[in-house]
C-alpha positions as CSV (number, residue, x, y, z in Angstrom):
1,M,25.8,37.8,-159.8
2,Y,23.5,37.2,-156.5
3,I,20.2,38.9,-155.4
4,Q,20.1,40.2,-151.9
5,T,17.5,38.7,-149.5
6,V,16.6,39.5,-145.7
7,L,18.0,36.1,-144.8
8,G,21.3,35.9,-147.2
9,E,22.5,35.9,-150.4
10,L,20.4,34.1,-153.2
11,V,21.8,33.4,-157.4
12,P,19.4,35.3,-159.6
13,H,17.1,31.6,-160.7
14,E,16.1,30.9,-156.8
15,L,13.6,33.9,-157.1
16,G,10.9,32.5,-158.5
17,V,7.8,34.5,-159.2
18,C,8.2,38.3,-157.5
19,A,6.0,40.9,-156.5
20,C,8.5,44.2,-157.9
21,H,6.9,46.5,-155.5
22,E,5.1,46.2,-152.2
23,H,5.2,47.2,-148.4
24,L,5.0,44.4,-145.6
25,Y,5.5,46.3,-142.6
26,V,5.3,50.3,-143.4
27,D,4.0,53.2,-141.5
28,L,2.9,56.7,-143.3
29,S,0.5,57.8,-140.8
30,R,3.3,60.7,-139.6
31,V,3.0,62.3,-142.6
32,K,-0.8,61.0,-143.6
33,K,-2.3,61.3,-140.1
34,N,-4.6,58.2,-140.8
35,A,-4.0,54.9,-138.7
36,D,-5.2,52.9,-141.9
37,T,-1.5,53.7,-143.7
38,C,0.1,52.3,-140.2
39,L,0.4,48.7,-142.0
40,Q,2.6,46.8,-138.6
41,D,0.4,43.7,-138.0
42,I,2.9,41.2,-139.2
43,E,0.3,38.1,-138.1
44,L,-2.2,40.0,-140.8
45,V,0.7,40.4,-143.0
46,I,1.3,36.9,-142.7
47,E,-2.4,35.5,-143.6
48,D,-2.3,37.9,-146.0
49,L,0.8,36.4,-147.5
50,E,-0.2,33.0,-147.6
51,S,-2.4,33.1,-150.8
52,F,0.3,35.0,-152.4
53,A,2.5,32.2,-151.8
54,A,-0.4,29.2,-152.7
55,L,-0.6,30.8,-156.3
56,G,2.8,30.7,-156.7
57,G,4.0,33.5,-155.1
58,K,8.1,33.1,-153.9
59,A,9.8,36.6,-154.0
60,I,8.8,40.4,-152.5
61,V,10.5,43.4,-153.3
62,E,10.1,45.2,-149.8
63,V,10.5,48.7,-150.9
64,T,10.1,50.6,-147.1
65,N,12.9,52.5,-146.6
66,D,13.9,55.4,-143.8
67,G,11.5,57.6,-142.8
68,M,8.2,54.7,-144.0
69,G,8.7,52.7,-140.7
70,R,11.3,50.4,-141.9
71,D,12.3,47.8,-140.1
72,V,14.5,44.8,-141.8
73,Q,14.2,42.4,-138.5
74,Q,10.1,42.1,-138.8
75,L,10.9,41.5,-142.5
76,A,13.6,38.6,-141.3
77,E,10.5,37.5,-139.4
78,I,8.3,37.4,-141.9
79,S,10.5,35.6,-144.7
80,R,11.3,32.9,-141.8
81,K,7.6,32.1,-141.5
82,T,6.6,32.7,-144.8
83,G,9.4,31.1,-146.7
84,L,9.2,33.9,-148.7
85,Q,12.3,35.4,-150.1
86,I,12.4,39.2,-149.1
87,I,14.4,42.0,-150.4
88,A,14.7,45.2,-148.3
89,S,15.7,48.9,-148.9
90,T,18.0,51.2,-148.5
91,G,17.2,55.2,-148.8
92,C,14.7,57.6,-148.2
93,Y,10.9,58.0,-150.0
94,K,10.0,61.7,-151.2
95,D,9.5,65.2,-149.2
96,P,7.7,65.1,-146.5
97,F,8.5,61.7,-145.9
98,I,12.3,62.5,-145.2
99,P,13.1,61.6,-141.5
100,D,13.8,64.8,-139.4
101,D,17.3,64.0,-139.2
102,K,17.9,64.2,-143.1
103,K,16.2,67.0,-144.3
104,E,18.8,69.0,-144.5
105,W,21.2,66.7,-146.1
106,N,23.2,67.2,-149.3
107,R,23.8,64.6,-152.4
108,D,27.0,63.4,-150.5
109,Q,25.5,62.7,-147.2
110,F,22.9,60.3,-148.3
111,A,25.2,58.3,-150.8
112,E,27.8,57.7,-147.9
113,W,24.5,56.4,-145.6
114,M,23.4,54.4,-148.3
115,I,26.7,53.0,-149.5
116,L,27.4,52.3,-145.2
117,E,24.1,50.4,-144.8
118,I,24.7,48.7,-148.0
119,A,28.3,47.3,-146.8
120,D,27.5,46.8,-143.1
121,G,24.1,45.8,-143.1
122,I,20.8,48.2,-141.7
123,G,21.7,49.8,-138.0
124,E,22.7,47.1,-135.5
125,T,20.7,44.3,-137.6
126,R,23.5,43.7,-140.1
127,I,21.0,43.2,-142.5
128,K,21.5,44.0,-145.9
129,P,19.2,46.0,-148.3
130,G,19.2,44.7,-152.1
131,V,17.9,47.1,-153.9
132,I,17.9,51.0,-153.5
133,G,14.1,52.2,-153.3
134,E,11.4,53.4,-153.4
135,I,13.4,57.3,-154.3
136,G,10.4,59.4,-154.9
137,S,10.0,62.4,-157.1
138,S,6.2,64.6,-155.8
139,L,3.6,65.3,-158.6
140,N,5.2,66.5,-161.6
141,E,8.4,68.0,-159.7
142,F,11.6,67.4,-157.9
143,K,11.5,69.3,-154.4
144,Q,15.2,70.6,-153.6
145,I,15.9,67.5,-150.9
146,E,14.7,64.8,-154.0
147,T,17.1,65.9,-156.1
148,E,19.4,65.6,-153.4
149,L,18.0,62.4,-152.6
150,F,18.2,61.3,-156.1
151,H,22.2,62.4,-156.7
152,G,22.9,60.5,-153.6
153,A,21.2,57.1,-154.6
154,I,22.7,57.3,-158.4
155,E,26.4,57.5,-156.6
156,A,25.5,54.9,-154.4
157,A,24.3,52.7,-156.9
158,K,27.4,53.6,-158.8
159,Y,29.5,52.8,-156.2
160,T,28.0,49.0,-155.2
161,K,26.1,47.8,-158.2
162,L,22.8,47.7,-156.4
163,P,19.4,48.4,-158.2
164,L,17.3,52.0,-157.9
165,S,13.7,51.8,-157.8
166,T,12.1,54.8,-158.3
167,H,8.7,56.2,-157.0
168,T,7.1,58.5,-159.7
169,T,4.0,60.2,-158.2
170,L,0.8,59.2,-159.8
171,G,3.1,58.6,-162.7
172,T,4.9,62.0,-163.1
173,C,8.7,62.6,-163.6
174,A,9.0,59.3,-165.1
175,L,11.2,60.8,-168.2
176,E,12.7,63.8,-165.7
177,Q,14.0,60.9,-163.5
178,I,15.3,58.8,-167.1
179,N,17.1,62.0,-168.4
180,L,19.2,62.2,-164.8
181,F,20.3,58.9,-164.6
182,Q,21.5,59.1,-168.2
183,K,22.8,62.5,-167.4
184,E,25.0,60.9,-164.3
185,G,25.6,58.3,-166.7
186,L,23.5,55.4,-164.3
187,L,23.1,52.3,-166.3
188,L,19.4,52.1,-166.7
189,E,19.3,48.4,-167.2
190,K,19.8,48.4,-163.2
191,V,16.7,51.1,-162.9
192,I,13.1,50.6,-162.1
193,I,11.1,53.1,-163.1
194,G,7.7,52.8,-160.5
195,H,4.1,53.2,-160.6
196,Q,4.0,53.7,-164.7
197,D,0.2,52.0,-164.5
198,L,-0.5,55.4,-163.2
199,N,0.9,57.0,-165.8
200,T,-2.4,57.5,-168.2
201,N,-0.2,58.4,-171.7
202,D,2.0,55.3,-173.4
203,D,3.7,57.2,-175.2
204,I,5.7,58.9,-172.1
205,V,6.0,54.9,-171.0
206,L,6.6,53.7,-174.2
207,E,9.9,56.3,-174.0
208,V,10.5,55.2,-170.4
209,L,10.9,51.3,-171.5
210,N,12.2,52.4,-174.9
211,S,15.2,54.3,-172.9
212,G,16.2,50.6,-171.2
213,A,15.0,51.0,-168.1
214,F,12.3,48.6,-165.9
215,T,9.3,49.9,-166.0
216,A,6.9,48.7,-163.2
217,M,3.2,48.6,-163.3
218,D,2.8,48.0,-159.6
219,T,-0.1,49.5,-158.3
220,I,-2.5,47.1,-159.7
221,G,-5.7,46.4,-157.9
222,K,-5.9,50.2,-156.7
223,E,-8.7,50.6,-159.2
224,N,-9.6,54.0,-157.1
225,Y,-6.6,55.4,-159.4
226,R,-7.4,53.8,-162.4
227,S,-9.1,50.1,-163.7
228,D,-7.3,47.4,-164.2
229,E,-8.6,47.3,-167.7
230,D,-7.0,50.0,-168.6
231,R,-3.8,48.7,-167.3
232,I,-4.3,45.4,-169.2
233,S,-4.5,47.3,-172.4
234,S,-1.7,49.5,-171.5
235,V,0.5,45.9,-170.6
236,L,-0.7,44.7,-173.9
237,K,0.6,47.7,-176.2
238,F,3.7,47.9,-174.3
239,I,4.1,43.8,-174.9
240,E,3.0,44.4,-178.4
241,K,5.5,47.1,-179.5
242,G,8.4,44.5,-178.1
243,F,9.1,45.2,-174.2
244,E,7.9,42.4,-172.7
245,D,11.4,41.7,-171.4
246,Q,11.1,45.3,-169.2
247,L,8.2,45.1,-167.4
248,L,7.3,44.0,-164.1
249,L,4.1,43.6,-161.9
250,S,3.0,44.7,-158.5
251,S,0.2,45.6,-156.5
252,D,1.8,48.4,-153.7
253,L,-0.3,47.5,-150.7
254,T,0.3,50.3,-148.2
255,R,-2.8,49.7,-145.8
256,K,-4.4,48.1,-143.4
257,S,-7.5,47.9,-145.8
258,H,-5.3,46.9,-148.4
259,L,-5.8,43.4,-146.7
260,K,-8.1,40.7,-147.7
261,S,-9.2,39.9,-144.3
262,L,-10.0,43.6,-143.9
263,G,-11.3,43.7,-147.1
264,G,-9.2,44.8,-149.3
265,Q,-7.5,43.6,-152.8
266,G,-4.8,41.1,-150.8
267,Y,-0.4,40.3,-151.7
268,D,-2.4,38.2,-154.2
269,S,-4.3,40.1,-156.4
270,V,-1.6,40.0,-159.2
271,L,-1.7,36.3,-159.3
272,R,-5.1,36.0,-158.9
273,L,-7.0,38.3,-161.0
274,F,-4.6,40.4,-163.5
275,I,-2.5,37.4,-164.4
276,P,-5.9,35.7,-165.8
277,A,-7.2,38.4,-167.1
278,L,-3.7,38.8,-169.5
279,K,-3.9,34.8,-170.5
280,N,-7.4,35.7,-171.3
281,R,-6.7,38.5,-173.5
282,G,-4.0,36.2,-175.0
283,V,-0.9,36.8,-173.7
284,S,1.2,33.5,-173.7
285,D,2.6,31.8,-170.7
286,S,6.4,32.4,-171.6
287,I,5.9,36.1,-171.5
288,I,3.7,35.8,-168.3
289,K,7.3,34.2,-166.7
290,K,9.2,36.9,-168.0
291,M,7.2,39.2,-166.2
292,L,6.7,37.7,-163.1
293,V,10.0,35.6,-162.7
294,T,13.0,36.2,-165.8
295,N,12.7,40.2,-165.7
296,P,12.7,40.6,-161.8
297,Q,15.7,38.3,-161.7
298,K,17.6,40.3,-164.1
299,A,16.3,43.8,-162.3
300,F,17.6,43.0,-158.7
301,S,20.1,40.9,-159.7
302,I,23.7,42.6,-158.5
303,G,27.2,42.4,-159.9
């Protein structure tokens, strides 16, 4: 078993405290038409990451993929300058972020391309992705291209044994994603269902957890969507129900304005605010370690 980072392979126990779903070099402005959604100033990002590292952060799963401004050489540079372990991604996001050259692709084309990147590295960089993600469905539905993308990602995951991390728009379609994975015979212990802290129906999230998939509470600090107090209540419920071994945490920064120097929450918001709040509500250090360390080691290991 190993974990693939932009600077090479790790044995899983070397990963450390891990943010399961972040963006360090991303550009969504092609679709969003908003310059704030182009986060590509690596010096500002590195400055922001200093606090994450100072609070014990060691690793980041960077789920920017093709069509989102992915540049794995920039990720390698950030890794070298910060000492953080960074896991890069293969795949595409969702409609309408699919790159123009892939908008008409079928599942076999998506699978073949992802498998090639996993085997040989991304483009000419030779840097290998360590996760298939973030693979997305739209609000309450799968667009046709997303269905093809998901099937391609499933085939790539089955063939390469890489973990598969998903995007659910505002938390929707989580069970539909689970059902698709089960139908296609993908082992759910290597699946991370994203953005379930935006799913305010705890019963649905409990069904996701009951399937065996890892479940990402990964937009922590984005209180314009949902208050962190509500997120804490959900996490406490999931822990109470016995699912502490499947929970992952992150904050999913995608904008310049999310950086602390520009008035935002920063990459350290989970460690600086959310973890102390959980501890204040009685969550033990051993459970905190599972969510930050042990669970990511299991979720992102390959083999």
